[in-house]
Structures are given as C-alpha cells and as structure tokens.
ROROTI-432492 format. One record per atom (N, C-alpha, C, O, CB): residue in one letter; x, y, z. Coordinates in Angstrom, 1 decimal, always signed. Each point is the difference from the previous one (the first is absolute). Glycine has a CB too. Layout:
R  resn  px  py  pz
R  A  X  Y  Z
...
This chain:
R  resn  px  py  pz
R  M  -15.8  +27.8  +2.6
R  M  -0.9  +0.7  -1.6
R  M  +1.3  +1.5  +0.9
R  M  -0.1  +0.9  +0.9
R  M  -4.3  -2.1  -2.0
R  A  +5.6  +0.9  +0.3
R  A  +0.2  +1.3  +0.1
R  A  -0.4  +1.6  -0.9
R  A  -0.5  +0.2  -1.1
R  A  +2.0  -2.1  +2.0
R  I  -1.2  +2.8  -0.1
R  I  -1.0  +1.2  -0.3
R  I  +1.3  +0.4  -0.9
R  I  +1.2  +0.0  +0.4
R  I  -3.3  +0.9  +1.9
R  A  +1.5  -0.4  -3.8
R  A  +0.8  +0.6  -0.7
R  A  +0.8  +1.6  +0.6
R  A  -0.5  +0.8  +0.8
R  A  -1.2  -2.4  -2.6
R  N  +3.1  +1.7  +1.0
R  N  +0.1  +1.7  +0.5
R  N  +0.1  +0.4  -1.5
R  N  +0.5  -0.5  -1.0
R  N  +0.9  +0.7  +3.6
R  P  -2.4  +1.4  -1.9
R  P  -0.5  +0.9  -0.4
R  P  +1.6  +0.2  -1.6
R  P  -0.1  -0.4  -1.1
R  P  -1.9  +1.5  +4.2
R  E  +2.7  -0.6  -2.8
R  E  +1.7  -0.3  -0.7
R  E  -0.1  -0.7  -1.4
R  E  +0.2  +0.4  -1.1
R  E  +1.0  -0.7  +3.6
R  V  -1.5  -1.2  -1.9
R  V  +0.5  -0.4  -0.9
R  V  -1.6  -0.4  -0.9
R  V  +0.2  +0.0  -1.2
R  V  +2.5  -0.7  +2.6
R  E  -3.9  +0.5  -1.1
R  E  -1.1  +0.4  -0.8
R  E  +0.2  +1.1  -0.8
R  E  -0.1  -0.5  -1.1
R  E  -1.1  -0.2  +2.7
R  F  +1.5  +1.7  -1.7
R  F  +0.0  +1.2  -0.4
R  F  +1.3  -0.5  -1.4
R  F  -0.3  -0.3  -1.2
R  F  -0.5  +2.0  +4.1
R  H  +2.1  -1.8  -2.4
R  H  +1.1  -0.7  -1.1
R  H  -0.4  -0.9  -0.7
R  H  +0.3  +0.0  -1.2
R  H  +1.3  +0.2  +2.4
R  L  -2.5  -1.3  -0.6
R  L  -0.3  -1.0  -0.9
R  L  -0.2  -0.2  -1.3
R  L  +0.6  -0.8  -0.6
R  L  -1.2  +0.8  +2.2
R  G  -0.6  +1.3  -2.2
R  G  -0.8  +0.2  -0.9
R  G  +1.6  +0.4  -1.3
R  G  +0.4  -0.5  -1.0
R  G  -3.4  +1.4  +2.9
R  G  +3.5  +0.1  -1.3
R  G  +0.9  +0.7  -0.9
R  G  +1.1  -1.4  -0.6
R  G  +0.4  -0.2  -1.2
R  G  -0.6  +3.1  +2.8
R  F  +0.7  -3.8  -0.2
R  F  +1.0  -0.9  -0.5
R  F  -0.9  -1.0  -1.3
R  F  +0.5  -0.5  -1.0
R  F  +1.1  +0.4  +3.8
R  L  -2.9  +0.2  -2.5
R  L  -0.4  -1.8  -0.3
R  L  -0.4  +1.0  -2.1
R  L  -0.4  -0.3  -1.1
R  L  -1.5  -1.8  +4.7
R  G  +2.2  +2.9  -3.3
R  G  -0.5  +1.3  -1.6
R  G  +2.1  -0.1  -0.3
R  G  +0.5  -0.5  -1.0
R  G  -3.6  +3.4  +2.1
R  D  +3.5  -2.6  -0.3
R  D  +1.6  -0.7  -0.7
R  D  -0.2  -1.9  -1.1
R  D  +0.0  -0.5  -1.1
R  D  +1.4  +1.9  +4.2
R  C  -1.4  -1.7  -1.6
R  C  -0.4  -1.2  -0.7
R  C  -1.0  -0.4  -1.3
R  C  +0.4  -0.7  -0.9
R  C  +0.1  +0.7  +3.0
R  Q  -1.4  +0.6  -1.9
R  Q  -0.9  +0.1  -1.2
R  Q  +1.1  +0.2  -1.5
R  Q  +0.4  -0.9  -0.7
R  Q  -2.5  +2.1  +2.5
R  E  +2.2  +0.1  -1.9
R  E  +0.9  +0.5  -1.2
R  E  +1.4  -0.4  -0.4
R  E  +0.5  +0.1  -1.1
R  E  -1.7  +1.5  +1.8
R  M  +1.9  -2.2  +0.8
R  M  +0.8  -1.0  -1.1
R  M  -0.6  -1.0  -0.6
R  M  +0.0  -0.2  -1.2
R  M  +1.6  +0.5  +2.3
R  L  -2.3  -1.0  -0.1
R  L  -0.6  -1.2  -1.2
R  L  -0.3  +0.2  -1.0
R  L  +0.3  -0.8  -0.9
R  L  -1.0  +0.0  +2.0
R  K  -0.3  +2.4  -1.5
R  K  -0.5  +0.1  -1.3
R  K  +1.3  +0.3  -0.9
R  K  +0.0  +0.2  -1.3
R  K  -2.4  +0.8  +2.1
R  E  +3.6  -0.9  +0.0
R  E  +0.8  +0.8  -0.8
R  E  +1.0  -1.6  -0.9
R  E  +0.4  -0.3  -1.1
R  E  -0.4  +3.2  +3.0
R  H  +0.0  -3.4  -0.4
R  H  +1.0  -1.6  -0.4
R  H  -1.2  -0.3  -1.3
R  H  +0.4  +0.2  -1.2
R  H  +0.9  -1.8  +4.4
R  Y  -2.9  +1.1  -3.0
R  Y  -0.4  -0.6  -1.1
R  Y  -0.4  +0.3  -1.1
R  Y  -0.6  -1.0  -0.6
R  Y  +0.4  +0.3  +1.9
R  E  +0.2  +2.2  -2.2
R  E  -0.1  +1.1  -0.6
R  E  +1.1  -0.6  -0.6
R  E  -0.1  -0.8  -1.0
R  E  -1.1  +2.8  +2.4
R  T  +2.3  -1.7  -1.0
R  T  +1.6  +0.1  -0.2
R  T  +0.0  -1.5  -1.2
R  T  +0.2  +0.2  -1.2
R  T  +0.9  +1.1  +4.3
R  R  -1.6  -3.1  -2.1
R  R  +1.4  -0.8  -0.2
R  R  -1.0  -0.8  -0.1
R  R  +0.4  -1.1  +0.0
R  R  +2.0  +1.8  +1.3
R  F  -4.3  -0.5  -1.4
R  F  -1.1  -0.6  +0.2
R  F  -0.8  +0.3  -0.8
R  F  -1.1  -0.5  +0.3
R  F  +1.5  +0.2  +1.5
R  P  -0.3  +1.3  -3.0
R  P  -1.4  +0.6  -0.5
R  P  -1.0  -0.4  +0.0
R  P  -1.0  +0.7  +0.2
R  P  +1.9  +0.0  -1.1
R  N  -1.0  -2.1  +0.5
R  N  -1.4  -1.0  -0.2
R  N  -0.6  -0.8  +1.3
R  N  -0.7  -1.0  +0.1
R  N  +1.8  +0.6  -2.6
R  L  -0.6  +1.2  +3.3
R  L  -0.5  -1.3  +1.6
R  L  -0.6  +1.8  +0.6
R  L  +0.0  +1.1  -0.4
R  L  +2.7  -4.2  +1.4
R  G  -3.1  +2.2  +0.1
R  G  -1.4  +1.2  +0.4
R  G  +1.3  +0.3  +1.3
R  G  +0.9  -0.8  +0.3
R  G  -4.5  -0.4  -0.8
R  I  +3.5  +2.9  +1.1
R  I  +0.7  +0.2  +0.7
R  I  -0.6  -0.4  +1.7
R  I  -0.6  +0.9  +0.5
R  I  +1.4  +0.9  -2.6
R  P  -0.7  -2.9  +2.9
R  P  +0.4  -0.3  +1.2
R  P  -1.2  +1.1  +1.0
R  P  +0.6  +0.9  +0.5
R  P  +2.3  -1.6  -1.4
R  E  -4.1  +0.6  +1.2
R  E  -0.6  +0.9  +0.6
R  E  -0.1  -0.6  +1.8
R  E  -0.7  -0.9  +0.3
R  E  -0.5  +1.8  -2.9
R  I  +2.0  +0.0  +3.7
R  I  +0.3  +0.1  +1.1
R  I  -1.1  +0.7  +1.4
R  I  -0.5  +1.1  +0.3
R  I  +2.9  -1.3  -2.0
R  K  -2.3  -1.3  +2.3
R  K  -1.5  -0.4  +0.6
R  K  +0.8  +0.4  +1.6
R  K  +1.1  -0.1  +0.5
R  K  -2.6  -2.5  -2.4
R  V  +0.5  +3.1  +2.3
R  V  +0.7  -0.1  +1.7
R  V  -1.2  -0.8  +0.8
R  V  -1.2  +0.0  -0.4
R  V  +2.7  +2.6  +0.5
R  Y  -1.0  -3.3  +0.8
R  Y  -0.8  -0.5  +1.3
R  Y  +0.7  +0.0  +1.6
R  Y  +1.1  -0.2  +0.4
R  Y  -2.0  -1.4  -2.4
R  Q  -0.6  +1.9  +2.9
R  Q  +0.5  +0.3  +1.1
R  Q  +0.1  -0.6  +1.0
R  Q  -1.2  -0.5  +0.2
R  Q  +0.9  +1.9  -1.0
R  G  +1.2  -1.8  +1.8
R  G  -0.3  -0.7  +1.0
R  G  +0.5  +0.1  +1.1
R  G  +0.5  +1.1  +0.3
R  G  -0.8  -2.1  -1.6
R  G  +0.4  +0.3  +1.9
R  G  -0.2  +0.3  +1.6
R  G  +1.7  +0.7  +0.0
R  G  -0.1  +1.2  -0.2
R  G  -1.9  -3.6  +1.5
R  K  +3.1  +2.1  -1.2
R  K  +0.6  +0.7  -0.3
R  K  +0.9  +0.7  -0.9
R  K  +0.6  +1.1  +0.3
R  K  -1.4  -2.0  +0.9
R  Y  +0.9  +0.3  -2.4
R  Y  +0.3  +0.6  -1.4
R  Y  -0.8  +0.6  -1.1
R  Y  -1.0  +0.5  +0.5
R  Y  +2.2  -2.1  +0.0
R  Y  -1.0  +1.8  -1.8
R  Y  -0.4  +0.6  -1.2
R  Y  +0.8  -1.6  -0.9
R  Y  +1.2  -0.2  +0.0
R  Y  -1.4  +3.7  +0.6
R  K  -1.0  -4.2  -1.2
R  K  +0.6  -0.9  -0.9
R  K  +0.0  +0.5  -1.3
R  K  -1.1  +0.0  -0.4
R  K  +0.7  -1.7  +1.8
R  V  +1.3  +2.1  -2.1
R  V  -0.2  +0.7  -1.2
R  V  +0.4  -1.5  -1.5
R  V  +1.0  -0.8  -0.4
R  V  +0.0  +4.0  +2.2
R  A  -2.2  -2.9  -2.2
R  A  +0.1  -1.1  -1.2
R  A  +0.2  +0.2  -1.5
R  A  +0.6  +1.0  +0.1
R  A  -2.0  -1.9  +1.3
R  K  +1.4  +0.6  -2.5
R  K  +0.3  +0.1  -1.3
R  K  -0.9  -1.1  -0.4
R  K  -0.1  -1.2  +0.1
R  K  +2.6  +2.2  +0.0
R  K  -3.6  +0.4  -1.1
R  K  -0.8  -1.2  -0.7
R  K  +0.6  -0.1  -1.0
R  K  +0.9  +0.8  -0.3
R  K  -3.1  -0.6  +0.9
R  D  +1.9  -1.5  -1.7
R  D  +0.5  +0.3  -1.2
R  D  -0.8  +0.3  -1.0
R  D  -0.9  -0.7  -0.4
R  D  +2.5  -0.4  +1.0
R  G  -1.0  +2.4  -1.0
R  G  -0.8  +0.3  -1.2
R  G  -1.3  -0.7  -1.0
R  G  -1.2  +0.1  -0.1
R  G  +3.3  +0.7  +0.4
R  S  -0.9  -1.9  -0.8
R  S  -0.5  -0.6  -1.5
R  S  -0.9  -1.8  +0.7
R  S  -0.7  -0.7  -0.8
R  S  +3.5  +2.3  -1.4
R  Q  -2.6  -2.2  +3.7
R  Q  -0.5  -1.8  -0.2
R  Q  -0.5  +0.7  +1.1
R  Q  -0.7  -0.8  +0.6
R  Q  +2.1  -1.6  -1.6
R  N  -1.4  +3.0  +1.2
R  N  -0.5  +0.3  +2.1
R  N  +0.4  -0.4  +0.8
R  N  -0.6  +0.2  +1.0
R  N  -1.0  -0.3  -1.1
R  N  +2.8  -0.6  +0.3
R  N  +0.6  -0.2  +1.5
R  N  +0.9  +1.0  +0.5
R  N  +0.7  +0.8  -0.5
R  N  -0.8  -3.0  +0.2
R  E  -0.3  +1.7  +1.8
R  E  +0.5  +1.1  +1.4
R  E  +0.6  -0.5  +0.2
R  E  +0.1  -1.2  -0.4
R  E  -1.3  +2.2  +1.4
R  S  +2.4  -0.1  +0.0
R  S  +1.4  -1.0  +0.6
R  S  +0.3  +1.7  +0.8
R  S  +0.0  +1.0  -0.7
R  S  +1.3  -3.6  -1.7
R  V  -1.1  +2.5  +3.9
R  V  +0.8  +0.5  +0.7
R  V  +1.7  +0.5  -0.1
R  V  +1.1  -0.6  +0.0
R  V  -3.0  -0.6  +0.8
R  W  +1.3  +2.3  -1.0
R  W  +1.3  +1.0  -0.6
R  W  +1.4  +0.3  +1.8
R  W  +1.0  -0.6  +0.3
R  W  -3.6  +2.4  -2.9
R  F  +2.1  -1.1  +3.1
R  F  +0.2  +0.0  +1.7
R  F  -0.9  +0.3  +0.1
R  F  -0.9  +0.0  -0.8
R  F  +2.7  +0.3  +1.7
R  F  -1.5  +0.3  +0.5
R  F  -0.7  -0.1  +1.4
R  F  +0.4  +1.4  +0.6
R  F  +1.0  +0.4  -0.7
R  F  -0.9  -3.2  +1.2
R  V  -0.3  +3.6  +0.3
R  V  +0.0  +0.8  +0.4
R  V  -0.9  +0.4  +1.6
R  V  -1.2  +0.0  +0.3
R  V  +2.0  +0.0  -3.0
R  D  +0.6  +0.5  +3.4
R  D  -0.4  -0.2  +1.3
R  D  -0.7  +1.0  +1.0
R  D  +0.6  +0.8  +0.6
R  D  +1.0  -2.1  -1.1
R  K  -3.3  +1.2  +0.6
R  K  -0.4  +1.4  +1.0
R  K  +0.7  +0.9  +0.6
R  K  +0.3  +1.2  -0.3
R  K  -1.4  -2.4  +0.6
R  E  +1.2  +0.7  +0.4
R  E  +0.3  +1.0  +1.1
R  E  +2.1  +0.6  -0.7
R  E  +0.3  +1.1  +0.5
R  E  -2.5  -2.9  +2.3
R  E  +2.4  +1.7  -3.0
R  E  +1.3  +0.2  -0.6
R  E  +0.8  +0.6  -1.0
R  E  +1.1  +0.6  -0.1
R  E  -1.6  -1.9  +1.1
R  G  -1.1  +0.4  -2.4
R  G  +1.1  +0.5  -1.1
R  G  +0.8  -1.5  -0.4
R  G  -0.3  -0.4  -1.2
R  G  +0.8  +3.3  +2.4
R  N  +0.0  -3.5  -0.7
R  N  +0.9  -1.0  -0.7
R  N  -0.3  -0.9  -1.3
R  N  -1.2  -0.2  -0.2
R  N  +1.8  +0.3  +2.4
R  I  -0.1  -0.4  -2.6
R  I  -0.6  -0.8  -1.3
R  I  +0.6  -0.9  +0.0
R  I  +1.2  +0.1  +0.1
R  I  -1.9  +1.3  -1.4
R  W  +0.1  -2.9  +1.2
R  W  +0.2  -1.1  +0.5
R  W  +0.3  -0.9  -1.7
R  W  -0.4  +0.6  -1.0
R  W  -1.3  -0.1  +3.8
R  K  +2.1  -1.5  -3.0
R  K  +0.1  -0.9  -1.1
R  K  -1.5  -0.9  +0.8
R  K  -0.5  +0.0  +1.1
R  K  +3.8  -0.1  -2.0
R  A  -3.4  -0.6  -0.4
R  A  -1.7  -1.0  +0.1
R  A  +1.0  -2.0  +0.7
R  A  +0.7  -0.8  -0.5
R  A  -2.8  +2.6  -3.0
R  A  +1.9  -1.6  +4.2
R  A  +0.0  -1.9  +0.2
R  A  -1.5  -0.7  -0.6
R  A  -0.1  -1.0  -0.7
R  A  +1.5  +1.2  +3.4
R  S  -2.5  +0.9  -2.0
R  S  -0.6  -1.1  -1.3
R  S  -1.3  +1.4  -0.1
R  S  +0.0  +1.2  +0.3
R  S  +0.5  -4.9  +0.5
R  W  -1.6  +2.4  -1.3
R  W  -0.8  +1.1  -0.1
R  W  -0.5  +0.8  +0.6
R  W  -0.6  +1.0  -0.5
R  W  +0.5  -1.9  -0.5
R  K  +0.1  +0.4  +2.7
R  K  -0.9  +0.3  +1.4
R  K  +1.7  +1.0  +0.5
R  K  -0.1  +1.1  +0.4
R  K  -2.3  -4.3  +0.4
R  A  +3.3  +2.7  -0.9
R  A  +1.0  +0.5  +0.9
R  A  +1.5  +0.6  -0.9
R  A  +0.6  -0.4  -0.9
R  A  -1.8  -1.4  +2.8
R  P  +1.3  +2.8  -0.7
R  P  +1.8  +0.1  -0.6
R  P  +0.6  -0.4  +0.3
R  P  -0.2  -1.1  +0.6
R  P  +0.4  +2.3  -0.9
R  A  +1.1  -0.9  +0.2
R  A  +1.3  -0.7  +0.9
R  A  +0.7  +0.8  +0.1
R  A  +0.6  +0.8  -0.7
R  A  -0.6  -2.8  +0.0
R  K  -0.1  +1.6  +2.6
R  K  +0.4  +1.1  +0.5
R  K  +1.8  +0.0  +0.5
R  K  +0.6  +0.4  +1.0
R  K  -3.5  -0.2  -0.2
R  N  +3.2  -0.7  -2.0
R  N  +2.1  +0.1  +0.8
R  N  +0.2  +0.9  -0.6
R  N  +0.9  -0.4  -0.6
R  N  +0.4  -1.7  +0.9
R  F  -1.4  +3.6  -0.7
R  F  +0.0  +1.3  -0.3
R  F  -0.5  +0.6  -0.6
R  F  -0.7  -0.5  -0.9
R  F  +1.8  +0.3  +1.3
R  P  -1.1  +1.4  -0.2
R  P  -1.6  +1.0  -0.8
R  P  +0.9  +0.7  -1.3
R  P  +0.9  +0.8  +0.2
R  P  -3.0  +0.3  +2.5
R  R  +1.9  -1.5  -3.9
R  R  +0.9  +0.1  -1.2
R  R  +0.0  +1.9  +0.0
R  R  +0.6  +0.6  -0.9
R  R  -1.4  -3.6  -0.8
R  G  -0.2  +4.0  +2.7
R  G  +0.6  +1.0  -1.1
R  G  -1.8  +0.9  +1.4
R  G  -1.0  -0.4  +0.7
R  G  +2.6  -1.1  -4.9
R  N  -1.3  +2.5  +3.9
R  N  -1.4  +0.9  +0.8
R  N  -0.6  +0.3  -0.8
R  N  +0.5  +0.2  -1.1
R  N  +0.1  +0.8  +2.7
R  I  -1.9  -0.8  -1.4
R  I  -0.7  +1.6  -1.2
R  I  +0.2  +1.0  +0.7
R  I  -1.1  +0.6  -0.2
R  I  -1.1  -1.4  -1.0
R  L  +2.6  +1.5  +1.8
R  L  -0.1  +1.3  +0.6
R  L  +1.7  +0.3  +0.0
R  L  +0.2  +1.2  +0.2
R  L  -2.7  -1.4  +1.5
R  T  +3.9  -0.7  -2.0
R  T  +1.0  +0.5  +0.1
R  T  +0.4  +0.1  -1.9
R  T  +0.6  +0.9  -0.6
R  T  +0.0  -1.8  +3.7
R  D  -1.3  -0.9  -3.7
R  D  +1.2  -0.2  -1.0
R  D  -1.3  +0.4  -1.4
R  D  -1.2  +0.1  +0.4
R  D  +3.4  -2.6  +1.1
R  N  -1.7  +2.7  -3.1
R  N  -0.8  +0.4  -0.6
R  N  -0.4  -1.4  -0.9
R  N  +0.8  -0.9  -0.1
R  N  +0.3  +3.6  +0.4
R  A  -2.4  -2.9  -0.9
R  A  +0.1  -1.9  -0.3
R  A  +0.6  -0.5  -0.5
R  A  +0.0  -1.2  -0.1
R  A  -1.4  +0.9  +0.1
R  K  +2.6  +1.4  -0.8
R  K  +0.4  -0.6  -1.6
R  K  +1.1  -0.2  +0.7
R  K  +0.8  -0.7  -0.7
R  K  -1.7  +2.0  -1.5
R  D  +1.5  -1.1  +3.4
R  D  +0.9  -0.8  +0.3
R  D  +0.1  -0.7  +1.3
R  D  +1.1  -0.1  +0.6
R  D  -0.4  +1.5  -2.2
R  V  -1.8  -1.9  +2.0
R  V  +0.0  -1.1  +1.1
R  V  -1.2  -1.4  -1.3
R  V  +0.0  -1.2  +0.2
R  V  -0.1  +3.5  +3.3
R  I  -0.5  -2.0  -4.4
R  I  -0.7  -0.3  -0.4
R  I  -0.1  -0.9  -1.3
R  I  +0.1  +0.8  -0.9
R  I  -0.5  +0.9  +2.3
R  G  +0.4  -2.8  -1.9
R  G  +0.2  -0.6  -1.3
R  G  -1.2  +0.2  -1.2
R  G  -1.0  +0.3  +0.7
R  G  +2.5  -1.8  +0.8
R  V  -1.9  +1.3  -2.6
R  V  -1.3  -0.5  -0.2
R  V  -0.4  -1.4  +0.0
R  V  -1.1  -0.6  -0.4
R  V  +1.1  +2.5  -0.8
R  Y  +1.2  -2.6  +2.0
R  Y  -0.3  -1.7  -0.5
R  Y  +0.2  +0.0  +1.7
R  Y  +0.5  -1.1  +0.3
R  Y  +0.7  -0.1  -3.4
R  G  -1.3  +1.8  +3.9
R  G  -0.1  -0.6  +1.2
R  G  +1.5  +1.3  +0.8
R  G  +0.7  +0.8  -0.6
R  G  -1.8  -4.2  -0.3
R  L  +1.2  +2.9  +2.5
R  L  +1.1  +1.0  +0.4
R  L  +1.1  -1.0  -0.1
R  L  +1.2  +0.3  +0.2
R  L  -2.4  +1.5  +1.5
C-alpha cells in the first residue's frame, strides 16, 4: 500500500471542488432539467478513485484516478484500475478545467 503524499491530500480537495464546479456549470447551462452529478472519492492502495454519481438515475461511473504519491491523473481503464499508458495531468500543477472534461479525460 502506498503512503499518501500530504501535499497530494491537501490539493485533492481543491481540485475536486473545481471539478464539481465545472460539472455544476455544465449541467445548469446545458441540461437544466437533469440533476448535477455528485463526485465520490474511493481510497485504494495506490490511487484515489474519483467517480461521478448521476443525480437522476443513480448510476455511478469512474471519472479518473489520482496517484497518491505524485498526484498524477490517470484515465480509467475499468472500475478497478487506471490506464497506465501515460498520465493526463497532475493535481499539484494543473487546473482541473485544463485536464478534465465533463465526460472524461
């Protein structure tokens, strides 16, 4: 099990807050009749799994993974694992809107 970097833990909340704001803005302007998805974080051994829970149908899907040690953002390969071909960004150095899309990476 990887030990979480305190700096990554510190920045994760703000990064996820930016992601939630991005979802809120997108759904309020484009889909005002739909509920805004809720972000859920699951803590694993090496990664934080960030999922979106659909507000209207109660479906949940993985949005992306965050490496606990370095803060790298990884695309989801499945519910359980990231696609480790290359990181899509880093929560310590990148803004959410620059690396995350409302529908995925």
